[in-house]
C-alpha positions as CSV (number, residue, x, y, z in Angstrom):
1,X,0.0,0.0,0.0
2,X,2.8,2.4,-1.0
3,X,1.6,6.0,-0.8
4,X,-1.4,5.1,1.3
5,X,-1.8,7.5,4.2
6,X,-1.9,5.0,7.0
7,X,-3.5,7.1,9.6
8,X,-6.2,6.3,12.1
9,X,-8.7,8.8,10.9
10,X,-8.6,7.2,7.4
11,X,-9.5,3.8,9.0
12,X,-12.3,5.5,10.9
13,X,-13.6,7.1,7.7
14,X,-13.5,3.7,6.0
15,X,-15.4,2.2,8.8
16,X,-18.0,4.9,8.7
17,X,-18.4,4.5,4.9
18,X,-18.7,0.8,5.3
19,X,-21.3,1.2,8.0
20,X,-23.4,3.5,5.8
21,X,-23.0,1.2,2.8
22,X,-24.0,-2.0,4.6
23,X,-26.9,-0.3,6.3
24,X,-28.1,1.1,3.0
25,X,-27.6,-1.9,0.8
26,X,-28.2,-4.8,3.2
27,X,-30.7,-3.6,5.8
28,X,-31.7,-7.2,6.6
29,X,-32.6,-6.6,10.2
30,X,-32.8,-3.3,12.1
31,X,-32.7,-2.1,15.7
32,X,-33.3,1.5,14.7
33,X,-35.5,3.7,16.9
34,X,-35.4,6.5,19.3
35,X,-33.2,4.7,21.9
36,X,-30.6,3.7,19.2
37,X,-30.6,7.3,18.0
38,X,-30.1,8.7,21.5
39,X,-27.2,6.2,22.1
40,X,-25.7,7.3,18.7
41,X,-25.8,10.9,19.7
42,X,-24.3,10.2,23.2
43,X,-21.5,8.0,21.7
44,X,-20.7,10.6,19.1
45,X,-20.4,13.4,21.6
46,X,-18.4,11.3,24.0
47,X,-16.1,10.2,21.2
48,X,-15.5,13.7,19.8
49,X,-15.1,15.1,23.3
50,X,-12.6,12.4,24.3
51,X,-10.6,12.9,21.1
52,X,-10.5,16.7,21.6
53,X,-9.5,16.4,25.3
54,X,-6.8,13.8,24.5
55,X,-5.4,15.8,21.6
56,X,-5.2,18.9,23.7
57,X,-2.6,17.1,25.9
58,X,-0.3,16.6,22.9
59,X,-0.4,20.3,22.1
60,X,0.1,21.2,25.8
61,X,3.1,18.9,26.0
62,X,4.3,20.0,22.5
63,X,4.9,16.5,21.3
64,X,3.8,14.7,18.1
65,X,0.3,13.3,17.8
66,X,1.0,11.5,14.6
67,X,1.4,7.7,14.8
68,X,4.7,6.3,13.5
69,X,6.5,9.3,14.9
70,X,8.6,9.3,18.1
71,X,7.1,11.3,20.9
72,X,9.3,13.6,23.0
73,X,7.2,13.3,26.1
74,X,5.2,10.4,27.7
75,X,1.8,11.8,28.5
76,X,0.2,10.2,31.6
77,X,-2.2,13.0,32.7
78,X,-5.8,13.7,31.9
79,X,-7.5,10.9,30.0
80,X,-4.2,9.0,29.8
81,X,-4.6,8.2,33.5
82,X,-7.5,6.0,32.6
83,X,-6.6,4.6,29.2
84,X,-3.4,4.5,27.2
85,X,-5.3,5.2,24.0
86,X,-8.1,7.7,24.5
87,X,-8.0,9.0,20.9
88,X,-8.5,5.5,19.5
89,X,-11.2,4.8,22.1
90,X,-12.9,8.0,20.9
91,X,-12.7,6.7,17.3
92,X,-14.3,3.4,18.2
93,X,-17.0,5.3,20.1
94,X,-17.7,7.3,16.9
95,X,-17.8,4.1,14.9
96,X,-20.3,2.6,17.4
97,X,-22.3,5.8,17.1
98,X,-22.6,5.2,13.4
99,X,-23.8,1.7,14.0
100,X,-26.5,2.8,16.4
101,X,-27.5,5.7,14.1
102,X,-28.1,3.4,11.1
103,X,-29.5,0.6,13.3
104,X,-28.5,-2.2,10.9
105,X,-27.6,-5.5,12.7
106,X,-25.1,-6.4,10.0
107,X,-22.9,-3.4,11.1
108,X,-22.6,-4.4,14.7
109,X,-19.1,-6.0,14.4
110,X,-17.6,-3.0,12.7
111,X,-16.5,-1.0,15.8
112,X,-14.7,-4.2,17.1
113,X,-13.0,-4.7,13.8
114,X,-11.9,-1.1,13.8
115,X,-10.5,-1.5,17.3
116,X,-8.6,-4.6,16.2
117,X,-7.1,-2.7,13.2
118,X,-6.2,0.2,15.4
119,X,-4.6,-2.1,17.9
120,X,-2.5,-4.0,15.4
121,X,-1.5,-1.2,13.0
122,X,-1.0,1.6,15.6
123,X,-1.2,0.7,19.3
124,X,1.1,-2.2,19.4
125,X,3.9,-0.5,17.4
126,X,3.4,2.7,19.5
127,X,3.8,0.7,22.7
128,X,7.1,-0.7,21.4
129,X,8.2,2.8,20.5
130,X,7.3,4.1,23.9
131,X,9.3,1.4,25.6
132,X,12.3,2.1,23.3
133,X,12.1,5.8,23.9
134,X,11.1,6.0,27.6
135,X,12.4,2.7,29.0
136,X,11.2,1.6,32.4
137,X,9.0,4.7,32.8
138,X,7.0,3.5,29.8
139,X,6.8,-0.1,31.0
140,X,5.5,1.1,34.4
141,X,2.9,3.2,32.7
142,X,1.9,0.4,30.3
143,X,1.6,-2.0,33.3
144,X,-0.6,0.2,35.4
145,X,-2.8,1.8,32.7
146,X,-5.3,-0.2,30.6
147,X,-4.9,-0.3,26.8
148,X,-8.6,0.4,26.2
149,X,-10.7,0.7,29.3
């Protein structure tokens, strides 16, 4: 995939497009309704809020937010006290919001698939980079803070 911008938002966008396409073209069974719509809105707001709050820490600490780049500082404050990957968690929440919004049963596995892609393509390599960059400090953080929730 030479030249492909391998970035988490691209994977989220692909998941959202696939959710829409499957819900539109294969609406075999539905759980749509006011409760699903309410959950979609809540998940979307939580996901966006978590991403914004988490990203603000990168700017406060003046370190890179881009995957595959080496951070200058290990962020362990704010949302990073609860989860090592709040931005990715926010993306999965947004993907889940799309599933609830469309209400098509066929789309239910998509947020879990996105989480797996994010973990394999970004989280695991980032954890290795954190260990190589910050040594035992990173290992301590990784051991005491959950990867997801």
